[in-house]
N, C-alpha and C positions, 0 to 999 in steps of 0.2 A: 400411610407410611411416609416418613419424611425422606427428602432426597439423600440426606446423610446415611440414614438407615439402609436405604436401597443400595447405596454405594458400598457400605460395609458388608451387606449380605452378598452382593455380587462378587466382591473380592474375597469372600470367605472369611471376613472379619480381620483381614490382614492389614487394612489401611484404606485410604481414599481411592476413589475411582482411578484406574490406570490411565484414563484419558487425560487427566491433568498432568501426568508425567510426560505424555506426548506434547502437550501444550508448552510445558517448560522447555523441552528439547527444541521445538520449532521456534519459540521465542528467543532462545539462546542463539540458534543459528541465524535467525533474522537480524538480531542485533549486530553480530559481527559481520554479517554479509553486507548490510547497508552501511555500516560504519566504515569498513575498508573500501567499499565501492564508491562512496561519496566523500565522506569526511577526509579520508586518507589522502585522496588525490586533490581535494581542495587545498589541504595543507601542504601538499608536495609542490604547489605552484611556485613558492619562493625558491626552494633549492633547485627545481628544474630550470627556472629562469636564470638563476645564477650560474649553473653548470653549462647549460646549452645555449643560453641567450634567447630562449623562446619568449614570444610576446605574451601579453595578457590574454589576447584572443586565442592564441594557440593553446596555452595551458587551460583556459576555460573550455575549449573544445574537447580536451582530453576528458574533462569531467563528464561531459554530455555524450561522448562517443559511445559509451556502452548502452545508452538508451536507444541508439539506432537499431538495435536488435529486437525492440518491442514487437514488431509484426510477427516474429517467429512464434510468439505465443499462440497465434492462430493454428499453428502446426503442432507445437509441443503440448498445448492444452489438451486436445483430443487424444494425444498419445499417452497420457498419464496412466490410463487404465491398462493399456497394452504393455507398456514398458515397466510399470511399477512406480508408485509415487515415491517410496523411500529410495529406490535406485536413482531416480532423477534428482532427489535432494542431495544424495551423496555425490553424484556426478557433478552437480552444480557447485557444491562446496570444494570438491577436488580441483576443479578448474580455477577457482579463486586462489587456492593455495599454490597451484603450479605457476600461475601468472605472477603472484607476489614474489616467489623465489626466482622467477625468470627476469625480474628487474635487474639482477646482477649483471646481465649481458646486454641491456638495452643501450644503444648508442645513437640511434637516430629517431627522429620524430615519427617516421613511418612505422618503426618497430613498436613504439609506445602506443600508437593508435591501434595497431594490430592486437597488442596485448589487451588494451581496453575493450576492443570489440569481442575478443575471446572471453573476457570477464563478463561481458554482457550476455553472451550465449549461455554461459554457466548460470547467470542469474535468471534468465528466462526459463532455463530448464527447471530451476528449483521453484520459482514463484508460482506457477500454476499447480504444482504438486502439493504445496503447503495447505491451501484451503481444501483440497480433496481429502487430505489426511484428517484435517479437522472435521470435515463432514462425515467421515467414517465413525468417529468417536462421539460426536455431539450432534444432536437434533434440536431438542427443545432449547438448549443453551448454546446453539451454534454461534450466534452473533456475539455473545459474550466471550466465548473462547476465541473466536476470530479476532475480536478487538484486542485481546491480550497479545496475540501473535503480531498483529499489525502495529500495535503501539511500540513493540520492542525495537523497531527501527529507530525511533526517536531517541531511545536510551542509548542505542549503539552509537549514534552520531554524537551524543553528549560526551561520552567518555573516550571514544576512539580518536576524536579530533585532537584533544589535548595530549593524549598518549602518543599520537603520531608526531606531534611537534617535539615532545620531549625526547623521543627515540631518535629523530633525525638530527637534533641538536647535539646528542651525545655520541651517536655512532654513524651519522651520515645517512642520506635518504635510502641508499641501496640496502644497507644493512637493516635500516628501519623496516623496509618492505619485507625483508626475509624474517625478521622477528615477528612482524604482524602475520606473516604466513604461518609461522609456528603457532601463534595465538589462535588463528582460525582452525588449524589442525587439532589443537587441543580441545577447542570448543566442539568440533565435530566428534572427537573421541568420547567426550563427555556425553553428548547427545545420544550417540549410539549405545553407550553403556546404560543410560537412563531408560531407553526404550527397548533394551535387548529382550528378545523373545516376544515382543508385542508388536510385530509387523502390522497386525490388524486385529480387531476384536475377535475375529474367528480363530485366530491363532492361539488365543488365550481362553477360548470357549466362553467369551463374555457375551451376554445377550444385551446389546445396547438398548434395545427397545424396552427392556425391563427397567433400565435406569433412566434413559432419556425420553422414552415414549416414541412411538412411531411418528414419523413426519406425516401428518394427515394429508391424504391425497384428494384432490378435487374431482376425482373420477378420471375420465379420458383426458389426459393432459393437453394443454393448448399447443404443445410442441410435438404432437404426433405420438406414435406407438411407444409406450414405455418399455415394452419388451425389446423392441428393436434398439432403442436408445441404450438399454442396459448392456447389450452385447456389442454394439458398435456405436460408442459415443461420438457424435459428429454434429457439426453445425448445420448439416443438411436435415436433421431431425427436429429442428426447433421452429417455432412460429415466427417468421420473419416480420410479420405485421407488428409484433411486439418488439422483436429483437432490433429492428432498424432504428426506431426512435429511442430505445434504450441505449443503443450504441452511440447515437448522436448526443444523448444526455451525458453519458460517461465522458465523451470527448470534450463537451463544453465545460463539464465540472473540472477536468484536468487543466483545460485552458485557463479558466478563471483562477485556479489555485496558483499556477506559475505566473500568470500575468500580474497578479497582485504583488507577489513577492519580488518579481524581477524589477518592477517599476516603483516599488515602495520607497527606496532611497531618493529617487528623483522626485516623486510625488511629495514627500515630506520636505525636501529641500525647497520646492516651490511654495510650501506653506510657511517657510522661514524657520523650520526646525533644524537643529544641528544634526550631523551624522551620528553623533553619540546617542541622541534622542531617537533617531530612526532605528539604530541597532537595538535599543531597548524595546521599542515597539514591535520589531520583528521577533525578538525573544518572547514577548507577550503573545504574539500570534502563534508561535510554536507551542507554547505552554498550553494555551486554551485549545489548540487543535489536538493535542494529546488528550486533554480532558474530554473533548468532543468525541474522540474515537471510543474511549472507554464507556462514556455514558450513552452514546448512540447504540453500542452493542448491547448494553443492558436494556435499553428501551425496545430494541428490535425483538428481543426475546420475550417481552412482556405485553407488548401492544401491537395492534395491526400496523403494517408498514405505513399506511397513510398518516397515522398519528405521528410517527417519527419523522416522516417526510415534511409534514406541516411545521413541526418544531424546528427542523433544520432550515427550512425556507424562511420562516418567520425571523429566526436568529440572523441569517445571512442578510436579509433585506433591511433589518433594523441596523445592522452594521453598515450596509451601503448608505443608508440615510445619514448615519453619524459621520462617515468620512466625507459625504457630500456637504454636510454642514461645516465640516472642518475646512474643506476647500473653499467655501464661500466666506467663512468668517475667520479663517487662519487660527482655529481653536485647537490647541494641543490636547485639551480634555476631550473634545469630540473625536479627535484622531485616536486617542488612547482607547476610548469606549468602542470605537469602530473596529480597530484591529483586534481587540479582544473578542468581539462578537463574530467577526469574520473568521477568525481562527477556529472558534468553536463550530461555526456552521460548516465550513469547508472540511474540517477534520471529521465531523460527524457524518457528513455526506458521503465520505469514502466507504465507511462500513455500511451505511445504509444501502449503497448501490451494490456492494458485494452480496448483501443479504437479498436484495431484490433479484439479482441474476440467478441466485440459487432457487428461490421460491417460485419465480415466474416459470422456469423451465424444468425444475426438479433436480434431484441429486444425481439421477442416472447420467445426465449429460453435463454435470457441473464443471468437470475438467475442461470441456470444450467451451462452455459459456463463460467460465472465469477467464479463460484465454482470450475470448472476445472482449470482455470487459477490460482486461489489463492492456490489450493492444490499443483499444480506443482511448483509454485514459492516458496512456503514455504518449500517444500521437497528440492528444490535446495538450499535454505538458510541453511537448516539443514546440508546438505552435504558440503557446502562451506568451513566451518572451517576445517574439517578433510582433504578434498581434497587439499586445499591451503597449509596446513601444511605438507602434504606428498610431494607435489611438491617442496616445499622449502627445505625440508630435503634431498631429493634425488638429486635435480638438482641445488640447490642454487638460488640466486636472479634472474639470468638470466633465468633459467628454470621456475621459478615461473611466471615471466612476460610472458613467452611463453605460459604457461598453461592458463593464463587469456585470452590471445589472441585466443587460440584454442577454449576455452569454448564459447567465445562471437561470434565466427564465425557462430554458429548455429542461434542465434537471428538475426544476420546480413543477413544471407541467406533468412530465412523465413519471416523477416520483409519486405523484398523487393519483395519476390515472394512466393505465397502459391497455392497449387493445388485447382482447382475449382473456381467458381465464388463467389463473395461476395454477401451476402444477401442484404446489404445496400450499395449503392454507395455513393461517397463523395457528401454531400449536398450543397457544394458551400460556398462562403464567406458570413458570416452574415452581414446584412445591419446595 
């Protein structure tokens, strides 16, 4: 029986599998969440500086302030099962809406920082819940579904950034924030309407195994008793011989991602390229990263993780070789090739590691293990800027490229090999 026929049979002939409605809702919320969390406050830098006289470093700190809450994922991730995934999603979005409306009364830098930290708490409440919801509805196609949700953040930044500029030019930044809060509220209302009545597959009497197949179990999981994990999801119930190097790999992947983007303008300036050319190369990086997310999700659902990991690593290090040649020969063509390959490799690597954390430890503790991944990845991103800057200052363009290669050697190693058995084996190609 084909996958489509299975979907139609399970839904009583009424239409496609309900899980795709869930993916649409999560993608919509992810787009507006990341759009307002990042692009809006990047674009607000100009009007905030004009009104309050804040420096570039102060407005830049406002963008990153919400990422300081990343370690909360270690607490909120395991709490997803107890609190309810959709409740956490709604809470997280409600916090974003409240803080956007609260911009009307912000008059000091400290108040703005507090609002951004509150937005970060809301984001961390939502972020671990999304993958858990995806895992409820998708097994064999989990990575593809997750890639769709993950990639939505890029689309959100693409359209919300220009929208923010247009709104504050027309109505001022405070009213723009309120209007964006209304937009987020409308997106939340649409998402709730789309998934109404479908809080979980069980609430609709849908047998996910009949559509997606059971996630094959390797027997006694490497992370301990599955029965205990199912009732009390906790990082205490996982195999830390595997979790520790995987956490380090996630941190190094986040570090390499931000270090490259943060230092790219200076790196390309050292090559003699214009800032306009550098901006185009960063846009190319973003576009190929988006392609990497989608294609990596597709590959993870069809091939064993080691295959996807080798493709990701080969692409990344080929990109490293290209920008190293660019640094030595001041070649714009090599720099262009390198940024395209690095974008694909780093974007694809993100979905690969989400998939690895799920399969290594199993679905029962995925809320907790995704929280661990997210925390480590965000800590790496926070360290990426300073580490990349220090490498460039001390060792120049060539040393900076070497530092990127060394950092990504850790994800390369543990993407291909990890201690202990995986709790979920590769489910095979979808029909």
